[in-house]
C-alpha positions in Angstrom: -210.6 -34.3 22.7 -207.1 -32.5 22.7 -204.4 -31.2 20.3 -200.8 -31.9 19.1 -199.1 -29.1 17.1 -202.2 -27.4 16.3 -204.0 -30.6 14.8 -207.6 -31.6 16.9 -207.7 -35.4 17.5 -209.9 -37.0 20.0 -210.1 -40.9 21.6 -211.1 -42.4 24.5 -208.8 -41.4 27.2 -209.5 -44.1 29.5 -208.2 -46.3 26.7 -205.1 -44.8 25.6 -203.8 -44.2 29.2 -204.2 -47.9 29.6 -201.9 -48.4 26.4 -199.3 -46.5 27.6 -199.5 -47.4 31.2 -199.6 -51.4 30.8 -196.1 -50.8 28.4 -194.5 -49.0 31.4 -195.7 -51.8 33.9 -194.5 -54.7 31.6 -191.2 -53.1 31.5 -191.7 -52.7 35.3 -192.2 -48.9 36.1 -192.8 -48.0 39.9 -196.4 -46.7 41.0 -194.6 -43.1 41.7 -194.1 -43.3 37.4 -197.2 -44.5 36.7 -198.9 -41.8 38.5 -197.1 -39.3 37.0 -197.3 -40.6 33.6 -201.1 -40.7 34.0 -200.9 -36.9 34.8 -198.9 -36.0 31.9 -201.3 -38.0 29.6 -204.3 -36.1 31.8 -202.5 -32.6 30.9 -202.3 -33.9 27.6 -205.5 -34.4 26.4 -206.1 -30.1 27.8 -205.2 -27.6 25.2 -205.0 -25.1 28.1 -202.8 -27.4 30.4 -199.8 -25.5 31.5 -200.9 -22.1 29.7 -200.0 -18.9 31.8 -200.9 -15.8 30.2 -199.4 -12.6 31.5 -202.6 -11.1 32.6 -203.1 -13.4 35.6 -199.5 -12.7 36.6 -197.6 -10.4 38.9 -193.7 -9.4 39.0 -192.0 -10.1 42.1 -190.8 -8.2 45.0 -187.3 -8.0 45.6 -185.7 -11.3 46.7 -183.7 -11.7 49.4 -180.1 -11.7 48.2 -177.2 -14.1 48.4 -174.9 -11.6 49.2 -177.1 -10.4 52.3 -177.9 -13.5 53.9 -175.8 -14.3 57.0 -172.5 -16.3 57.0 -173.7 -19.1 59.6 -171.1 -19.7 62.6 -168.5 -22.4 61.6 -171.0 -25.4 63.8 -174.2 -24.4 61.9 -172.6 -24.7 58.9 -170.8 -28.2 59.8 -174.6 -29.3 61.1 -176.6 -28.0 57.7 -173.9 -29.5 55.4 -174.0 -32.8 57.4 -177.5 -33.0 56.3 -177.2 -31.8 52.7 -176.7 -34.2 49.8 -175.3 -32.7 46.3 -177.4 -34.0 43.5 -176.1 -33.3 39.8 -178.3 -33.7 36.9 -175.9 -36.1 34.1 -178.6 -37.6 32.1 -177.1 -36.1 28.8 -174.7 -37.2 25.7 -174.1 -33.9 24.6 -175.6 -35.1 21.0 -175.9 -31.3 20.0 -172.9 -30.8 20.4 -171.6 -33.9 18.4 -170.7 -36.0 21.5 -171.3 -39.7 21.8 -170.6 -40.1 25.4 -171.8 -38.1 28.4 -171.3 -34.0 28.2 -170.3 -34.3 31.5 -166.9 -35.9 30.4 -165.8 -33.1 28.2 -162.5 -31.4 29.1 -163.4 -27.9 30.4 -159.7 -27.2 32.0 -156.7 -29.1 30.9 -157.1 -32.3 32.0 -160.4 -31.7 34.1 -163.8 -32.5 33.1 -167.1 -31.4 34.4 -167.6 -34.4 36.7 -163.8 -33.5 38.1 -164.4 -30.3 38.5 -167.7 -31.3 40.5 -165.9 -33.7 42.6 -163.5 -31.2 43.7 -165.8 -29.1 44.6 -167.8 -31.5 46.8 -164.8 -32.9 48.5 -163.0 -29.3 49.1 -165.9 -28.1 50.8 -166.3 -31.5 52.9 -162.6 -30.6 54.2 -163.4 -27.4 54.9 -166.6 -27.7 56.8 -165.8 -31.4 57.9 -169.5 -32.7 56.9 -170.6 -35.1 55.4 -172.1 -33.7 52.1 -172.3 -36.6 49.8 -172.4 -36.0 46.1 -175.3 -38.2 44.1 -175.2 -38.0 40.4 -178.9 -38.5 38.5 -177.5 -40.7 35.4 -179.1 -42.0 32.5 -178.7 -45.6 31.2 -176.1 -44.3 29.3 -174.0 -41.9 31.1 -174.0 -44.7 33.9 -171.2 -46.5 33.0 -168.7 -44.1 32.0 -169.5 -41.6 34.7 -169.3 -44.0 37.2 -166.0 -44.7 36.2 -164.5 -41.5 36.1 -165.1 -40.5 39.9 -163.6 -44.1 40.8 -160.9 -42.0 41.1 -162.0 -40.0 44.1 -161.5 -41.9 47.2 -163.5 -39.7 49.2 -166.8 -40.3 46.9 -165.8 -44.4 47.3 -166.4 -44.1 51.4 -169.7 -42.3 51.1 -172.5 -43.7 53.1 -175.5 -43.3 50.1 -175.0 -44.6 46.8 -173.6 -42.0 44.2 -175.9 -42.5 41.6 -179.4 -43.7 41.0 -180.9 -43.5 37.2 -183.5 -41.4 35.9 -186.7 -42.8 34.5 -187.9 -43.2 30.8 -191.5 -43.7 29.4 -192.9 -44.4 26.0 -192.9 -41.9 22.7 -196.1 -41.5 21.5 -196.8 -41.4 17.7 -197.6 -38.1 17.0 -201.0 -38.9 14.8 -203.0 -41.1 17.5 -201.0 -40.8 20.6 -200.1 -44.7 20.8 -197.1 -45.7 21.6 -194.6 -46.1 18.8 -193.0 -49.5 18.4 -189.6 -49.7 17.0 -188.3 -53.0 16.3 -185.5 -51.7 14.3 -184.2 -50.7 18.3 -186.5 -51.0 20.2 -184.3 -48.6 22.9 -186.0 -45.6 20.9 -189.6 -46.5 21.7 -188.4 -44.7 25.3 -187.5 -41.3 26.1 -186.8 -39.1 29.8 -189.4 -36.8 30.8 -187.5 -34.0 31.2 -185.9 -33.3 34.3 -188.8 -32.8 35.6 -188.2 -36.6 36.5 -186.0 -35.7 39.4 -188.6 -35.8 41.6 -190.3 -39.5 40.7 -186.9 -40.6 40.4 -185.7 -39.9 43.7 -188.7 -41.7 44.9 -189.1 -44.7 42.5 -185.0 -45.2 42.5 -185.3 -45.8 46.7 -182.9 -43.0 46.7 -185.3 -40.8 48.9 -185.7 -43.1 51.3 -181.9 -44.4 51.5 -181.3 -40.3 52.0 -183.8 -39.7 54.7 -182.9 -42.8 56.3 -179.4 -41.7 56.6 -180.2 -38.4 58.4 -180.2 -36.1 55.2 -182.8 -33.9 54.8 -182.1 -31.4 52.1 -180.6 -31.8 48.5 -178.8 -29.0 46.4 -179.8 -29.8 42.7 -178.0 -28.5 39.3 -177.3 -29.2 35.8 -173.6 -31.1 35.6 -172.7 -28.3 33.0 -173.1 -25.3 35.6 -170.0 -25.3 37.6 -170.8 -22.0 39.2 -173.3 -24.0 41.1 -171.4 -24.6 44.3 -173.5 -25.5 47.4 -173.4 -22.2 49.3 -173.9 -22.8 53.3 -175.5 -19.5 53.5 -178.5 -20.9 51.4 -178.6 -23.8 53.1 -178.9 -22.2 56.4 -181.5 -20.0 55.7 -183.5 -22.9 53.9 -183.2 -24.6 57.3 -183.6 -22.2 59.6 -186.6 -20.5 57.6 -188.0 -24.3 56.9 -188.5 -23.3 53.4 -189.5 -26.7 51.5 -188.1 -25.6 48.1 -186.2 -22.9 46.9 -184.8 -21.4 43.4 -181.8 -19.5 42.5 -182.2 -16.7 40.4 -180.8 -14.3 38.6 -181.7 -10.6 37.3 -183.2 -11.2 34.1 -181.0 -9.5 30.7 -182.0 -9.7 27.5 -180.2 -12.9 27.1 -182.7 -13.9 29.3 -185.9 -13.3 27.0 -186.1 -17.1 26.0 -185.7 -18.4 29.4 -187.9 -19.3 32.2 -188.9 -15.9 34.7 -190.6 -15.9 38.0 -193.8 -14.6 38.8 -196.6 -14.4 41.0 -200.6 -15.8 40.6 -202.6 -15.5 43.6 -199.8 -15.3 46.0 -197.7 -17.9 45.0 -194.6 -18.0 43.3 -194.6 -19.6 39.7 -192.1 -20.1 37.2 -193.2 -19.4 33.2 -191.5 -21.1 30.6 -191.6 -20.1 26.6 -194.2 -23.2 25.7 -196.7 -21.9 28.8 -197.2 -18.3 26.7 -200.6 -18.3 25.1 -200.6 -17.5 21.1 -200.7 -13.4 21.0 -199.3 -12.8 24.7 -196.5 -10.8 24.2 -195.3 -10.5 27.8 -193.2 -12.8 27.8 -189.9 -11.3 26.9 -190.3 -8.0 29.1 -187.2 -8.5 31.1 -188.0 -5.8 32.9 -191.4 -6.6 34.2 -190.3 -10.2 35.0 -187.2 -9.3 36.3 -186.0 -12.8 37.8 -185.0 -15.6 35.5 -184.9 -19.4 37.0 -180.9 -20.7 37.1 -182.2 -24.3 37.9 -179.9 -24.5 41.0 -182.5 -25.8 43.6 -182.9 -26.4 47.3 -185.1 -29.4 48.1 -186.6 -30.2 51.5 -186.8 -34.4 51.6 -189.1 -34.3 54.4 -191.5 -32.1 52.9 -191.0 -34.0 49.4 -191.6 -37.1 50.9 -195.3 -35.9 52.7 -195.9 -34.6 49.3 -195.9 -38.1 47.5 -197.5 -39.7 50.7 -200.4 -37.9 49.4 -199.7 -38.1 45.9 -197.8 -40.4 44.5 -197.2 -38.2 41.3 -196.5 -34.8 43.2 -195.0 -32.5 42.6 -197.7 -31.3 40.6 -195.6 -29.6 37.4 -197.1 -27.8 34.1 -196.5 -30.2 31.3 -194.1 -29.3 28.0 -194.7 -31.3 24.6 -191.4 -32.2 22.7 -191.9 -33.0 19.1 -189.5 -35.6 17.7 -188.9 -38.2 15.4 -188.7 -41.7 16.7 -185.3 -42.1 15.7 -183.8 -38.8 16.5 -181.2 -39.0 13.3 -183.6 -40.0 10.7 -186.0 -37.2 10.0 -188.3 -39.7 7.9 -188.9 -42.1 10.9 -192.5 -41.4 12.6 -193.1 -38.3 13.9 -193.8 -38.9 18.0 -194.1 -36.5 21.1 -192.2 -37.1 24.2 -194.2 -35.7 27.5 -191.4 -33.3 29.8 -192.0 -31.4 32.5 -189.2 -29.1 34.2 -188.3 -29.4 37.7 -187.8 -25.9 38.7 -191.7 -25.4 38.1 -192.0 -27.5 41.7 -191.6 -23.4 42.8 -195.4 -22.9 41.6 -197.0 -25.8 43.3 -195.3 -26.6 46.4 -196.3 -24.2 49.4 -194.7 -21.9 51.3 -191.6 -22.0 48.0 -189.2 -19.2 47.8 -186.7 -17.9 45.6 -183.1 -16.2 46.5 -181.5 -13.7 43.8 -177.7 -14.9 43.7 -174.9 -13.6 41.0 -174.3 -14.7 37.9 -171.5 -16.3 38.9 -173.3 -19.1 40.0 -175.3 -19.5 36.5 -172.7 -20.0 33.4 -174.2 -23.2 31.7 -172.2 -25.2 29.2 -174.6 -25.6 26.9 -173.1 -24.9 23.2 -169.2 -24.7 22.1 -169.5 -20.6 22.0 -169.8 -21.0 25.9 -167.2 -23.6 25.7 -164.5 -21.5 24.4 -165.7 -19.1 27.2 -164.7 -21.5 29.7 -161.6 -22.9 28.5 -159.8 -19.6 28.0 -158.4 -17.4 30.5 -161.9 -15.8 31.2 -162.2 -18.0 34.3 -159.3 -19.5 36.4 -159.7 -23.2 38.5 -158.8 -22.8 41.7 -157.7 -25.8 43.8 -160.6 -26.1 45.5 -162.4 -26.5 41.8 -164.2 -23.0 41.8 -164.1 -21.7 38.4 -163.3 -18.2 39.0 -163.7 -15.4 36.7 -160.9 -13.2 36.0 -162.9 -10.7 34.2 -164.6 -7.5 35.2 -168.3 -6.4 34.1 -170.3 -9.1 32.4 -167.6 -11.4 31.0 -167.1 -12.3 26.9 -169.8 -13.0 24.9 -169.0 -15.4 21.9 -171.0 -16.6 19.1 -169.3 -19.0 16.6 -170.8 -19.9 13.0 -172.6 -22.9 13.5 -171.5 -24.3 10.2 -167.9 -24.8 11.0 -167.8 -24.8 15.3 -171.1 -26.4 16.5 -170.1 -30.0 16.5 -166.7 -30.5 19.5 -164.5 -32.2 16.6 -165.0 -29.2 14.3 -164.6 -27.0 17.2 -161.4 -28.5 18.6 -159.9 -28.5 14.6 -160.0 -24.7 14.7 -158.5 -24.3 18.0 -155.9 -26.8 17.8 -153.6 -24.8 20.3 -156.3 -23.6 23.1 -158.4 -21.2 23.6 -157.3 -17.6 22.7 -157.2 -15.0 26.3 -160.7 -13.7 26.8 -159.9 -12.1 29.9 -160.3 -8.8 28.0 -163.1 -9.6 25.7 -166.6 -8.1 25.9 -167.6 -9.6 22.4 -166.4 -12.3 19.8 -168.2 -13.1 16.7 -166.4 -15.5 14.1 -168.0 -16.2 10.8 -166.5 -18.8 8.3 -163.7 -21.3 8.5 -161.4 -19.2 10.9 -158.7 -21.1 12.6 -157.1 -20.0 15.8 -153.1 -20.3 16.5 -151.3 -20.2 19.8 -151.3 -17.9 22.3 -153.9 -15.2 20.4 -155.1 -12.2 22.0 -158.9 -10.7 21.9 -160.0 -7.3 23.4 -163.2 -5.3 23.5 -165.5 -6.1 20.7 -164.2 -8.4 17.8 -165.8 -9.8 15.0 -163.6 -12.1 12.7 -164.6 -13.3 9.5 -163.0 -16.3 7.2 -161.6 -18.3 5.6 -158.6 -17.0 7.5 -155.8 -18.1 10.1 -155.1 -15.9 13.2 -151.6 -16.4 13.7 -149.6 -17.2 16.7 -149.5 -14.3 18.9 -151.9 -12.3 17.5 -153.8 -9.7 19.2 -157.0 -8.6 17.9 -159.2 -6.0 19.2 -162.2 -4.0 18.7 
């Protein structure tokens, strides 16, 4: 027995697994991908799989602070960075923001996209420390071509000894009614979906990238999302992971009310675990208590590739990750198309299944992802300065500006650009900006303090908005 969307169903599990796995085999799936999919299907049959009640969890003790980790000597810094690879997750198209191409090609400072900034960061660190420090991007089929084309301009990346990218995996979408793999002859590509960013570990093995990196003498990877420009490879964490032989480390930030829906860290039976919203049992009110669960996941992760290789030698589908069920329609643009479920996992959840996993507390400056146009406006503004070595340096004091733009007029990048034709206003002295209605901003607008603007309205060139 199992449950999807609160509806109980029954099926012959072996037959159901066989049908899905046969479809994957016919498409050329790697044994590691088949093992990981088998686990997700078995988890789907258990209504309690991945559930974590607050009653069985304990808060974490104080974490080591990044700012208190010692700066390694120059030779040690070069040594650990010479065995480190920067991995950026780059499979997204930014469809929620109205984009049709890779989100990482969106301009975040004049003339610079996410990928431009990332390339600059990596090349600057290489030069500073005299280390190899390759950049490797986990692409989807949709992002691969445009992203690799954009990176061709960086000669230093073309000359690295390992490939610049590998592909994320894919799995069949399952019909919500009977869990059979969906058939959609109108567009067979829509029969498939990515398994969430927890696919990182399987994709490393299935693509051959894991063996390639190890064969090149590269021991660790630093993984983060391509839309988080605060996630630079920090040599202090690299040395800490190496010196203490940490197999897996997660960067965490102290929680704020804004993190109430994010994944928090806790301890269960001595092991650090990550609990996401989807893992909270019905009726459990403990999840949003940011004072109790003080530390929250940034999705900046450090992984010992030898430890991962050993785990996968014993279990090709390792590490074990809790299941996340994502409910959609087979054609996301057609809400009348058949309802499907996508079986996903989160890469940060490996903190709960890799023995010896650790966490380190980092400042908020390392966790500034651009998920919406609200975030985009802050990054585009003078609240951040892009330095010559690719750092997005905050220019504000305190926690920084919080922006809330009306979804009806600003959610899509095309509408956003139309209402900021001269660029972003100055936000370095802004604590909060809320915009409701159709408001167009002129050139050289300055926002200070807490400001609420309602439309329809045009904010004139040079106007100063004060709370």
